[in-house]
C-alpha positions, -999 to +999 in steps of 0.1 A: +000+000+000+012+035-007-003+070-009-001+086-043-001+124-048-008+137-082-024+168-099-059+166-111-052+201-126-022+224-122-024+262-127-056+263-147-076+295-151-108+300-131-129+327-148-139+356-127-174+355-111-179+318-121-182+283-109-153+260-120-165+225-126-144+193-131-152+156-130-131+135-106-116+103-118-140+074-123-119+050-101-097+052-071-097+055-033-095+093-028-082+105+006-080+142+000-077+171-025-055+201-018-069+233-032-045+261-042-060+294-055-040+324-065-046+358-080-030+392-084-048+421-068-059+452-086-040+480-070-059+499-044-091+479-048-095+471-010-081+502+006-116+509+020-130+475+014-133+449+042-132+421+016-094+425+014-083+389+011-087+365-018-108+341+004-133+369+008-142+364-028-142+326-028-176+310-023-191+275-022-169+244-027-190+213-035-183+177-043-215+162-058-221+126-067-245+114-094-257+149-100-274+155-067-259+136-038-239+159-015-205+148-004-191+183+004-211+216+003-195+244+023-179+278+017-142+282+013-138+297+048-156+267+063-133+244+044-103+262+059-117+256+093-122+219+086-086+218+073-075+232+107-097+208+126-085+177+108-049+186+103-042+206+134-028+237+117-041+268+100-037+262+062-010+282+045-020+315+029-007+349+018-031+377+029-016+408+012-034+435-007-008+461-014-007+472-051-007+441-073+007+415-048-001+379-055-027+366-030-028+328-022-053+306-004-050+269+005-074+244+019-078+207+019-109+186+012-106+156+035-129+127+026-116+108+056-102+119+089-070+135+076-046+134+047-033+099+041-061+083+061-060+046+052-094+037+068-118+064+056-121+082+023-141+084-009-144+053-031-150+069-065-160+036-081-193+036-061-207+065-082-214+070-119-200+106-117-184+128-090-181+165-098-160+192-080-174+227-081-156+258-069-174+292-070-158+327-069-173+361-068-143+381-080-143+406-108-120+427-130-121+454-104-107+430-077-082+407-095-062+417-125-068+384-144-086+352-139-079+332-108-053+304-110-063+270-095-044+238-088-059+206-074-036+180-059-052+146-052-041+121-026-050+084-034-045+052-015-031+027-039-027-011-036-045-012-002-057-043+014-094-033+012-118-005+006-126+025+027-150+021+056-169+052+046-165+090+039-173+122+056-202+143+043-196+179+052-222+206+046-235+240+056-268+227+071-285+259+083-279+297+078-299+326+090-297+364+098-295+370+135-326+387+149-327+403+184-341+381+211-350+353+187-346+316+193-340+292+164-355+257+172-336+231+152-339+193+150-309+177+135-312+152+106-314+115+113-298+103+081-263+091+087-244+093+121-233+128+130-196+131+138-194+169+141-217+198+149-202+233+143-216+267+150-205+299+132-215+334+145-204+362+122-214+396+136-225+425+113-198+450+105-198+488+101-170+503+081-154+468+082-153+467+120-175+441+139-204+458+157-204+432+185-186+401+196-195+367+182-209+358+217-240+379+212-255+363+180-254+330+199-256+340+235-275+309+246-272+274+231-293+244+242-281+211+227-298+179+238-305+143+228-334+120+234-359+147+226-346+171+252-342+145+280-304+144+278-289+179+278-253+180+265-247+217+264-264+248+278-245+280+276-231+307+253-207+303+224-182+325+242-174+298+269-178+271+243-149+286+224-127+285+255-136+249+262-129+240+225-094+257+228-086+239+260-098+205+247-078+209+215-048+225+231-041+249+203-045+286+196-052+301+162-025+323+147-031+343+115-010+371+098-011+394+069+002+424+051-026+450+051-028+482+031-061+498+043-075+533+048-072+546+084-099+533+107-113+508+083-118+474+098-106+441+083-113+405+092-084+384+106-100+350+106-103+347+144-135+351+163-120+362+197-086+379+194-064+382+225-030+390+210-015+414+184+018+421+169+026+445+140+051+467+123+051+490+092+069+476+062+086+494+033+076+491-004+095+522-015+129+516+002+123+543+027+117+542+065+081+545+075+074+578+092+041+568+109+036+542+136+014+513+127-011+519+156-038+493+161-071+505+178-069+492+213-090+462+226-101+450+191-111+415+204-141+408+181-124+394+150-116+426+131-087+451+135-083+487+125-052+509+121-053+546+131-033+558+101-023+547+066+010+556+051+013+551+013+039+524+004+041+513+040+016+485+045+014+469+079+027+435+087+005+420+115+001+388+135-030+380+156-038+351+179-068+339+197-096+313+195-124+306+171-108+301+137-132+316+111-156+324+139-165+287+144-170+267+176-181+230+180-205+211+201-193+177+188-162+166+170-150+131+166-115+132+153-111+094+152-147+087+141-152+063+170-187+047+170-194+056+207-187+093+199-212+096+170-247+108+174-272+086+155-308+077+152-325+057+168-298+054+195-299+090+205-335+098+196-345+133+185-315+157+186-324+193+194-304+224+190-319+257+201-299+289+196-308+323+210-296+358+199-291+383+227-318+410+230-306+444+216-305+462+183-267+459+181-268+421+182-290+417+151-280+416+115-251+392+116-250+357+101-255+325+121-247+291+107-248+254+116-224+230+099-225+192+101-202+164+094-218+130+090-203+095+084-216+078+053-208+041+052 
């Protein structure tokens, strides 16, 4: 047995504002696909635009079997989160928007538990057709040319047997937060659930978050057996802390940002508790202004008090809640006793409340699921 890595496509063009579609091979035990997306920025396009990274213009990533069967259906940012969950490290990227810098984004589609998993993955021979779809919302005002895409496949070859199953990953529910509203959700019974993930993305004003991610999901009630067995009752704020302690890892992101003074930008972390930064030089001269970050920017966005032309800011941030996501359930090993399934666990309820107050409405709440298909 060996793991084979080979390109499905290398450095192909992905047209602006389109969905790139490609059929996967008809045969093979597919463990993972590494996505590499690159583009050159249009100079100055995001000086006053919170959508300053390439990933802000990448949308849905889908793997669909036989025309309608979902295997993967998530946004690119969700996919980066799942890459971090399964691999234990934030995917590589280049967040930089100065002039016509090349921007890069990576993420991995894991059909099993991780890259090179020999027990779980996608058996392509079980389907008549499997199609990969990647959507972008870029335009000629954002990137100078078409996006460039590479897809690197990881196959298990000459194995002793077939995979036990694959992970189905999807954005299951999405809604706009409403003040003092409770969403009453009943999770699906088809396929055992191996992961339940919550994303709270507050509304922004001039790019800056209007509130912390704790307020759109200030009370979460997660129970099994029709409400008889309560597994979690609390806010997403403390859930994030529990997640971090259980996983034993902080999230660290960085970038090179050229933005108008006092404009907020996303840094990919829901709750930030550490900053570092310095001005850089694109003109060979010493920066004359200090790259000052607005104090106590803990809500997932940062702002700089001044912009100096040709001196974008190198920054690094750390915290918890990569891509503003927490989890109620995550089975890294896919152990049977850790999975939630019907009829064993009965009706699975998830009630999510948004805090009362006008400032807490308007953001986006999401529930993502991973399920084991055997």
